[in-house]
C-alpha positions in Angstrom: 0.1 0.0 0.0 1.1 3.6 -0.7 1.7 6.0 2.1 4.2 7.0 4.9 5.3 4.3 7.4 2.5 3.6 9.8 -0.2 5.1 7.6 -1.9 4.3 4.3 -3.0 6.7 1.7 -3.2 9.7 4.2 -5.5 12.2 2.5 -8.6 14.5 3.0 -10.3 11.8 5.2 -7.5 11.8 7.6 -4.6 9.4 8.3 -5.2 5.7 8.5 -3.1 3.7 11.0 -1.4 0.6 9.6 -3.7 -2.4 9.9 -6.7 -0.2 9.3 -9.2 -1.9 6.8 -8.7 -1.2 3.1 -10.6 1.7 1.8 -13.0 0.5 -1.1 -14.8 3.1 -3.3 -17.6 1.7 -5.3 -18.9 3.8 -8.2 -22.3 3.7 -10.1 -23.6 6.1 -12.6 -27.2 6.2 -11.2 -28.8 7.4 -8.0 -28.0 4.3 -6.2 -31.5 3.9 -4.4 -33.0 1.4 -7.0 -29.8 -0.6 -7.7 -30.0 -3.5 -5.3 -26.8 -5.2 -6.6 -24.8 -2.2 -5.9 -26.3 -1.7 -2.4 -25.9 -5.3 -1.5 -22.3 -5.2 -2.7 -21.4 -2.2 -0.7 -23.1 -3.4 2.6 -21.7 -7.0 2.2 -18.1 -5.8 1.8 -18.4 -3.3 4.8 -19.6 -6.4 6.9 -16.6 -8.3 5.8 -14.5 -5.5 7.3 -13.6 -3.2 4.4 -14.1 0.5 4.6 -16.8 1.2 2.0 -17.7 4.3 0.2 -20.4 4.2 -2.4 -20.3 7.1 -5.0 -23.4 7.8 -7.2 -25.3 10.6 -8.6 -28.0 13.0 -7.6 -30.1 15.5 -9.2 -30.1 18.0 -6.4 -27.1 19.2 -4.4 -24.3 16.9 -3.1 -25.2 14.4 -0.3 -23.0 12.7 2.1 -24.6 10.3 4.6 -24.1 6.9 6.3 -26.5 4.1 5.4 -26.0 0.8 7.2 -22.1 0.4 7.4 -21.5 2.3 4.1 -20.6 5.9 3.5 -22.8 7.2 0.7 -21.7 10.1 -1.6 -24.2 11.4 -4.2 -22.7 14.0 -6.5 -24.6 16.4 -8.7 -23.9 16.2 -12.4 -22.9 19.6 -13.8 -25.0 21.2 -16.6 -23.2 21.5 -19.8 -24.5 22.2 -23.4 -24.2 19.1 -25.6 -22.3 19.7 -28.8 -24.3 20.1 -31.9 -24.5 17.1 -34.2 -23.7 17.3 -38.0 -27.6 17.0 -38.6 -28.3 19.7 -36.3 -25.8 22.0 -37.8 -27.0 21.4 -41.3 -30.5 22.0 -40.3 -29.5 25.5 -39.2 -28.3 26.1 -42.7 -31.4 24.7 -44.4 -33.7 26.6 -42.0 -31.8 29.8 -41.2 -34.8 31.7 -39.9 -35.8 29.0 -37.3 -35.7 30.1 -33.7 -33.1 28.2 -31.5 -35.6 26.4 -29.6 -39.4 25.7 -29.6 -39.7 27.5 -26.4 -38.3 30.7 -28.0 -40.9 30.3 -30.8 -43.7 30.0 -28.3 -42.5 33.1 -26.6 -42.7 35.1 -30.0 -46.0 33.7 -30.8 -47.3 35.0 -27.3 -45.7 38.4 -28.2 -48.0 38.5 -31.2 -51.0 38.0 -29.2 -49.8 40.7 -26.8 -49.3 43.3 -29.5 -52.7 42.5 -31.1 -54.5 43.1 -27.8 -52.5 46.4 -27.3 -53.5 47.6 -30.9 -57.2 46.9 -30.3 -57.1 48.5 -26.9 -55.4 51.8 -28.4 -58.2 51.9 -30.9 -60.9 51.6 -28.3 -59.3 54.3 -26.2 -58.7 56.8 -29.1 -60.4 60.2 -28.1 -61.2 59.0 -24.5 -58.7 61.3 -22.9 -55.5 60.8 -21.3 -52.0 61.8 -22.5 -49.9 59.6 -24.8 -46.6 61.4 -24.1 -44.0 62.3 -26.8 -44.0 59.0 -28.6 -47.2 58.8 -30.5 -47.1 56.7 -33.7 -50.1 57.1 -36.0 -52.5 54.0 -35.8 -52.1 53.1 -39.4 -48.3 52.9 -39.1 -48.7 50.9 -36.0 -51.2 48.5 -37.8 -48.6 48.2 -40.7 -45.8 47.5 -38.2 -47.9 44.7 -36.5 -48.6 43.1 -39.9 -44.9 43.0 -40.7 -44.0 41.7 -37.3 -46.7 39.0 -37.6 -45.4 38.0 -41.0 -41.7 37.8 -39.9 -42.5 35.9 -36.7 -44.9 33.6 -38.5 -42.3 32.7 -41.1 -39.7 32.0 -38.4 -42.2 29.7 -36.5 -42.9 27.8 -39.7 -39.3 27.4 -40.2 -38.8 26.3 -36.5 -41.5 23.7 -36.8 -40.1 22.3 -40.1 -36.6 22.2 -38.6 -38.1 20.2 -35.6 -39.8 17.8 -38.0 -36.5 17.4 -40.0 -34.6 16.5 -36.8 -37.2 13.8 -35.8 -37.0 12.2 -39.2 -36.2 8.5 -39.1 -33.7 9.0 -41.9 -30.4 8.9 -39.9 -28.0 9.1 -42.8 -26.2 12.2 -41.6 -25.9 10.6 -38.1 -24.4 7.4 -39.6 -22.0 9.5 -41.8 -20.8 11.6 -38.9 -20.3 8.5 -36.6 -18.2 6.7 -39.2 -16.2 9.9 -39.8 -15.3 10.2 -36.0 -14.7 6.5 -35.7 -12.2 6.6 -38.5 -10.4 9.7 -36.9 -10.6 8.7 -33.3 -11.0 4.9 -33.1 -11.9 3.9 -29.5 -11.6 7.3 -28.2 -14.7 8.3 -30.2 -16.8 7.8 -27.1 -15.8 11.6 -26.2 -17.7 12.6 -29.5 -20.7 10.2 -29.2 -21.6 10.0 -25.5 -21.9 13.4 -23.8 -23.4 11.9 -20.7 -20.2 9.9 -20.0 -18.2 13.3 -20.0 -20.5 15.0 -17.6 -20.5 12.0 -15.2 -16.8 11.9 -15.2 -16.6 15.6 -14.5 -18.9 15.0 -11.5 -17.5 11.8 -10.0 -13.8 11.9 -10.8 -12.8 14.5 -8.1 -14.9 12.6 -5.4 -13.1 9.3 -6.3 -9.7 11.0 -6.0 -10.7 12.9 -2.8 -11.4 9.5 -1.1 -7.9 8.1 -2.0 -9.1 4.5 -2.3 -7.0 1.3 -2.0 -9.6 -0.4 -4.5 -12.0 1.2 -7.0 -15.0 -1.1 -7.8 -16.7 0.1 -10.9 -20.2 -0.8 -11.5 -21.7 -1.2 -15.1 -20.5 0.4 -18.2 -20.3 4.2 -17.7 -18.1 4.0 -14.6 -15.5 1.6 -16.2 -13.6 4.5 -18.2 -14.0 7.3 -15.6 -12.7 4.9 -12.9 -9.9 3.6 -15.1 -8.8 7.1 -15.8 -9.0 8.1 -12.1 -6.9 5.0 -11.2 -4.3 5.9 -13.7 -4.2 9.5 -12.3 -3.7 8.2 -8.7 -1.1 5.6 -9.8 0.8 8.4 -11.6 0.9 10.2 -8.0 2.4 7.1 -6.3 -0.8 5.3 -5.2 -0.9 1.4 -5.5 -4.8 1.6 -6.0 -6.3 -1.5 -7.6 -9.3 -1.5 -10.0 -12.1 -3.9 -10.2 -14.7 -3.8 -13.1 -18.2 -5.3 -12.5 -19.7 -5.9 -16.0 -23.6 -5.9 -15.5 -24.4 -6.4 -19.2 -22.9 -7.2 -22.6 -22.5 -3.7 -23.9 -22.7 -4.4 -27.6 -25.9 -6.1 -27.0 -27.5 -3.2 -25.6 -29.4 -2.4 -28.9 -32.2 -0.4 -27.2 -29.7 2.4 -26.7 -29.4 5.2 -29.3 -27.0 4.3 -32.1 -24.4 7.0 -31.1 -24.4 5.9 -27.5 -24.3 2.3 -28.3 -21.2 2.9 -30.4 -19.6 5.2 -27.9 -20.2 2.8 -24.8 -19.1 -0.2 -26.7 -15.7 1.3 -27.6 -15.5 3.0 -24.2 -15.6 -0.5 -22.5 -13.2 -2.0 -25.0 -10.8 0.8 -24.5 -10.8 0.8 -20.7 -11.8 -2.8 -19.5 -8.1 -3.9 -20.0 -7.0 -1.6 -17.3 -9.1 -3.5 -14.6 -7.1 -5.7 -12.3 -10.0 -8.1 -12.2 -13.4 -8.4 -13.9 -16.6 -9.6 -12.2 -19.9 -10.2 -14.0 -23.4 -11.5 -13.4 -23.6 -14.9 -15.4 -21.5 -17.7 -16.7 -22.4 -17.2 -20.3 -21.7 -13.4 -20.1 -18.2 -14.2 -18.3 -17.3 -16.4 -21.4 -18.5 -13.7 -23.8 -16.4 -11.1 -22.2 -13.3 -13.3 -22.1 -13.7 -14.1 -25.8 -14.4 -10.6 -27.0 -11.9 -8.6 -24.9 -9.2 -11.4 -24.9 -9.2 -11.3 -21.1 -6.4 -13.5 -19.6 -8.6 -14.7 -16.9 -12.4 -15.8 -17.0 -14.4 -13.0 -15.1 -15.7 -14.1 -11.7 -19.4 -14.8 -11.5 -21.4 -13.0 -8.9 -25.2 -14.0 -9.4 -27.9 -11.4 -8.7 -29.3 -13.4 -5.9 -31.4 -12.0 -3.0 -30.3 -11.8 0.6 -31.2 -14.9 2.8 -34.3 -14.7 4.7 -33.9 -12.5 8.0 -36.6 -13.3 10.4 -35.5 -10.3 12.5 -36.6 -7.8 10.0 -40.1 -6.4 10.5 -43.0 -8.0 8.7 -43.3 -6.4 5.3 -46.9 -7.8 4.9 -47.6 -9.8 1.6 -48.8 -9.2 -1.8 -52.0 -11.2 -1.6 -53.2 -9.1 1.3 -52.2 -5.9 -0.3 -54.4 -6.8 -3.2 -57.2 -7.8 -1.0 -57.5 -11.4 -2.2 -58.3 -14.7 -0.5 -56.2 -17.6 -0.6 -58.2 -19.3 -3.4 -58.0 -16.5 -6.0 -55.2 -17.2 -8.6 -52.4 -14.5 -8.3 -49.4 -14.2 -10.5 -46.8 -11.4 -9.9 -44.2 -9.4 -11.9 -41.7 -7.3 -10.1 -39.1 -4.9 -11.5 -38.7 -2.5 -14.3 -41.3 -2.2 -17.1 -40.1 -1.5 -20.6 -41.3 -2.5 -24.1 -38.6 -5.0 -24.5 -39.9 -6.9 -21.4 -43.2 -7.5 -23.2 -45.5 -6.9 -20.1 -48.5 -6.4 -22.2 -48.4 -10.1 -22.9 -49.2 -10.8 -19.2 -52.3 -8.5 -19.4 -53.4 -10.2 -22.6 -52.9 -13.7 -21.0 -54.9 -12.5 -17.9 -57.8 -11.4 -20.2 -58.0 -15.0 -21.5 -57.8 -16.8 -18.0 -60.9 -16.1 -15.8 -60.4 -15.1 -12.2 -56.6 -14.7 -12.6 -55.2 -11.5 -10.9 -51.8 -10.1 -11.6 -49.8 -7.8 -9.2 -47.2 -5.6 -10.8 -44.4 -4.2 -8.5 -43.0 -1.3 -10.2 -42.5 2.4 -10.0 -42.8 4.2 -13.4 -46.2 6.1 -13.1 -45.1 8.8 -15.6 -43.6 6.5 -18.1 -45.7 6.3 -21.5 -45.2 2.6 -21.7 -46.5 2.1 -18.0 -49.4 4.4 -18.9 -50.1 2.2 -22.1 -50.2 -0.9 -19.8 -52.9 0.6 -17.4 -54.8 1.7 -20.5 -54.7 -1.9 -22.0 -56.2 -3.4 -18.8 -59.0 -0.8 -18.8 -59.6 -1.5 -22.6 -60.1 -5.2 -22.0 -62.3 -4.5 -18.9 -60.0 -6.3 -16.5 -58.4 -3.4 -14.7 -60.1 -4.7 -11.4 -57.8 -7.8 -11.7 -54.6 -5.9 -12.3 -52.9 -4.4 -9.3 -50.3 -1.8 -9.6 -48.0 -1.7 -6.5 -44.9 0.1 -5.4 -41.6 -1.4 -5.1 -40.8 -3.3 -1.9 -37.3 -3.2 -0.3 -35.0 -5.8 -1.8 -34.4 -7.4 1.5 -38.1 -8.0 2.0 -39.2 -8.8 -1.6 -39.2 -12.7 -1.5 -41.1 -12.7 1.7 -43.6 -10.2 0.3 -44.1 -12.2 -2.8 -44.4 -15.6 -1.3 -48.1 -15.7 -1.0 -48.6 -15.5 -4.8 -49.2 -18.6 -7.0 -46.4 -17.9 -9.6 -43.9 -15.3 -10.9 -43.8 -14.4 -14.6 -41.0 -13.0 -16.6 -42.0 -12.5 -20.3 -38.6 -11.2 -21.5 -38.5 -11.3 -25.4 -36.0 -13.6 -27.1 -33.4 -12.3 -29.6 -31.3 -9.6 -27.7 -28.2 -11.2 -26.5 -28.4 -9.6 -23.1 -31.7 -11.3 -22.7 -30.4 -14.7 -23.9 -27.4 -14.8 -21.6 -29.2 -13.3 -18.3 -30.0 -14.9 -15.1 -32.0 -11.8 -13.9 -32.9 -10.7 -10.3 -36.4 -11.9 -10.8 -35.3 -15.5 -11.3 -33.7 -15.6 -7.8 -36.3 -13.4 -6.1 -39.1 -15.6 -7.4 -37.3 -18.8 -6.4 -36.6 -17.6 -2.8 -40.3 -16.6 -2.6 -40.8 -20.4 -3.5 -42.9 -19.4 -6.5 -43.3 -21.5 -9.6 -41.9 -19.5 -12.5 -43.3 -18.9 -15.9 -40.6 -17.6 -18.2 -40.0 -17.1 -21.9 -37.7 -19.3 -23.8 -34.6 -17.1 -23.5 -31.7 -19.3 -23.6 -30.0 -19.2 -20.0 -33.0 -18.6 -17.8 -35.2 -21.1 -19.6 -32.4 -23.8 -19.4 -32.1 -23.2 -15.7 -35.9 -23.5 -15.3 -35.9 -26.8 -17.2 -33.1 -28.2 -15.2 -34.6 -27.4 -11.8 -38.2 -28.1 -12.8 -39.3 -25.0 -10.8 -41.6 -23.7 -13.6 -42.9 -23.7 -17.2 -41.1 -22.1 -20.2 -43.4 -20.7 -23.1 -42.5 -19.4 -26.5 -41.7 -15.8 -26.6 -44.3 -13.8 -28.5 -46.9 -16.7 -28.5 -49.8 -15.7 -26.4 -51.4 -19.2 -26.7 -48.1 -20.8 -25.3 -48.1 -18.3 -22.3 -51.7 -19.0 -21.5 -51.1 -22.8 -21.6 -48.0 -22.4 -19.3 -49.8 -20.2 -16.7 -52.8 -22.7 -16.7 -50.5 -25.6 -16.3 -48.9 -24.0 -13.1 -52.2 -23.3 -11.7 -53.4 -26.9 -11.9 -50.7 -27.9 -9.4 -48.4 -25.2 -8.3 -46.8 -27.3 -5.4 -45.4 -29.8 -8.0 -43.0 -27.0 -9.0 -41.8 -26.2 -5.5 -40.1 -29.5 -5.0 -36.6 -28.2 -6.2 -36.8 -25.5 -3.5 -36.5 -28.3 -0.8 -32.8 -28.7 -1.8 -31.2 -26.5 0.9 -27.8 -26.5 -0.8 -29.2 -25.1 -3.8 -31.2 -22.3 -2.1 -28.1 -21.4 -0.1 -26.1 -21.1 -3.3 -28.9 -18.8 -4.5 -28.2 -16.2 -1.8 -26.4 -13.1 -2.0 -24.4 -14.1 1.2 -22.9 -17.0 -0.7 -22.4 -14.9 -3.9 -20.7 -12.0 -2.0 -17.8 -14.3 -0.9 -16.6 -14.3 -4.5 -16.1 -10.4 -4.1 -14.4 -10.9 -0.7 -11.9 -13.4 -2.2 -11.1 -10.9 -5.1 -10.6 -8.1 -2.7 -8.2 -10.1 -0.6 -6.2 -11.2 -3.6 -6.1 -7.7 -5.1 -5.2 -5.9 -1.9 -3.2 -8.7 -0.1 -5.0 -8.3 3.1 -7.8 -9.9 5.1 -9.8 -7.4 7.3 -11.6 -8.3 10.5 -15.4 -8.7 9.8 -17.5 -6.2 11.7 -19.2 -9.0 13.8 -15.7 -10.0 15.1 -14.4 -6.7 16.2 -14.6 -5.7 19.8 
């Protein structure tokens, strides 16, 4: 470790005596609160004895606080004007009279209305007394001036609208041309031209990472990999022996729901900076193999599954989903918990519920203002089954399996095709399993194979409504038959976060050459 004799990494947080636990800085490019993997990672490593700081983002002012055994640092991202794209610049030439923004156009349109009111009022007030002062323009001249003003502003508004339509056009030829040009010039450094958010986030988080003077930087997901690598290189240049661990949550080239520029930028960003990591962790075996093959990694990434915490009887009773929905024990109840997005094909659950009398579905999510979420609610109303669909808020990740356990099944209809879907073993698989729920999942490769191996659910053909309905009905006939695999205590122990977190601990010890005393063993 770096630092003078008797201390390590003496810095703004104060000197640390020799023998103090290693300081770990985990970094994530979100607001932390909804990211259970990151929160569990931080708390687990703190319990193992490391001094853990979790750095993320906030939309308000900076926040520093302690939660559990972890120090949280939420940093506000600075406001910056995004660079103009080639398509945007050329549109200015094509529509030279357009206002810089639709907001400015709306303001000018309001100005026309104000001036029209003023002209009418002056006509009505003519000859009624009062003094006009020195500036007294004849009414005909004023009318002419207003006509010219309306014509000019009207043309500019027309061009503003035409320019907006051109920028929304699906023809992305200019974007593709610009992207290829910059890739040719910059290679993997092209991310700086293509992903403006990565630049802003680095500007926010880099100073905090360096202020904390870590012994280990643990980067969660694609955006932090580059900013953490660059911060680590800067600290090493100043004499620190800081280590770098990259936690790859997804296969970045497979994130095809991202805008094209960002996908290109993030793919090259990860490719450029992953080699700087001293170790790589990921979320499934297939993804580990894919990362090693694509990036030529000398060592297969360590797999840490997205498993839930083991049941903790000391936690307060969170209630249960069946009681929340006001249903008795005989009413069929399926659940879906987590993020809702078009690629998750949540509408197929609603379509299946329409065809299965008496089936209720509880959705645990939190996106009330999202257009897709609103479309799901509207679909239930259109089918006349909105009384059988229950839209519930998220439950704390530590309580989720217990809360879900009174349902009859858990459904995950993720569509086939995208590579990240095919190689995933998502949170829901483990959460439903720990709730002892039969699973109904689509035929995405990895998850379907695991369900078939364990016999804890049914697999349906993605996009085939009849197949989904048949799978749900089959589970409802005898749900207990699918719970047999959950009697394997060794399997259920392996599917806990406590067991998975051991892999982190071993890597930390290997990288830092030390074994801290767990919190539970300290005097």
